N, C-alpha and C positions, 0 to 999 in steps of 0.2 A: 633879878636875880642873875648870876653870871657862872658859866661852867668854866673849868680850867684844865688845860693836857698839860701834865709836866713831861716835857720832852727828855731832858736829863735832870740831874740834881742840881735845883736853884734856876733851871732856867724854864720858864711858864709862858703859856699861850692863854689868856683868857677872852672871853667873848660871853655876848648875852645868851641866855640860857637857850633861845630859839635857835641860833647860829649853831652853838654848840653841841645840842641835841641833834642839829641836822650832819653836823660833819660826824659824829659818834655812828649816826644811822647810816650815812653813805660808807663809813669805814667797815662797819659790819657787813652790809651787803657786799662790799668790794674783797673782804677776807672769805667770805663763803661760809659753810657750815663747819662749826666746830666749837671747841670751848673758847677760844680768843673772841670769835662773832658773838657767842652767847654772853661773855663776859662783858663786852662793849654794850650789847643790847640790855642787858641788866643795869647798867650804869643810867641808861637813858629811862627804862622804866620804872625804876626806883629813886628816879631824880636826885642822884648821887652828885652830879656835877662835877666830878672829878675824874681823870683818867692819867695814871702814871705809867708810861710806855715801859719803865722798868718792872712792872710788876709780873710784865708777860715773859713766856719762855724765848728765848734767844732766836729761834726762827720767827715767832709771831712777833718780836719786836723789828726784827729784819724787814718782815713784810708790813708791816704799820710804817716804818721810817720810809721804806721804799714809795710805800703808796702816797704818803703825805709829800715828801721831797720831790717826787716825779712831776707833782701838780695834777694829780688825778682829782682832788676836792676841788680845785679851783676851775678845773674841765668840767666836771659834772655840775658845779654850781651854774657856769655859763648857760647849761643847757638846761637848769631847771629852774633857776629863781625867775619868778612872773615878772619882777621888776625890769628884767633884761628883754621881754619880749616886746614885739610892736604893739603900741596901744597902750603901754604901762601908764600908769600916773607918775607925776614927778616924785612923790614920797615913794613909791614903789621904786622907781629908778634911783633914787638917792639911799634907800635901803640897801639895795642889790647892791650897787657901787662900794658902799661901807664893808659890806659882808665880803665882798670879793677882794678887797684891801685887806681885810683882817685874815683871809684865807692865805693870801700871798705872804702875810707876814708868818703865818705858821710855818709855810711851806720854806720859807727863808731860815726861819730859826731851826726847822730839823736838818735841812741842809749844813748849817755851819756847827750844829751839835750833834750830827748823826753818829759820829764816833764814841762820843761819851755816851750816847744814849745806849749803843751797842755793848759798852763796856770794853772798848778797843783804846789801850794806853798807846800803842805805836802800829805803823802799818800805813797801809794807803788810805788816801782821802776819798777814793771811789766811793760813791754811792751804792747801796743794793740796786740789784737789777730784778724789775719786776716782770715776770713771763706770765 
């Protein structure tokens, strides 16, 4: 099975359920306490395999887009994926490399489509700043 993140209307990122769930768990953790983190966690727990960024309030959309486009998921994956650790087997390393590539694809897609995901028609191309 696979999970999908809809960055904006018609712009989708799909990955294996394992990577999708890991990405959502990481996003929920980064979001902290609150309804957005709870909604993201529910997607994982109930195996819904779909997250649409547009379903969140603007402030939460801004935070999600900022987290993804800043490379926070890629950085966290580099720290956490066992295939990137010394002594990892070749299969683990290959999975980790592929997963990192997919997370970078999500980052790139989000960077290019962030204005549409935020519902911004005109204005700056600046990405949200995460504090």
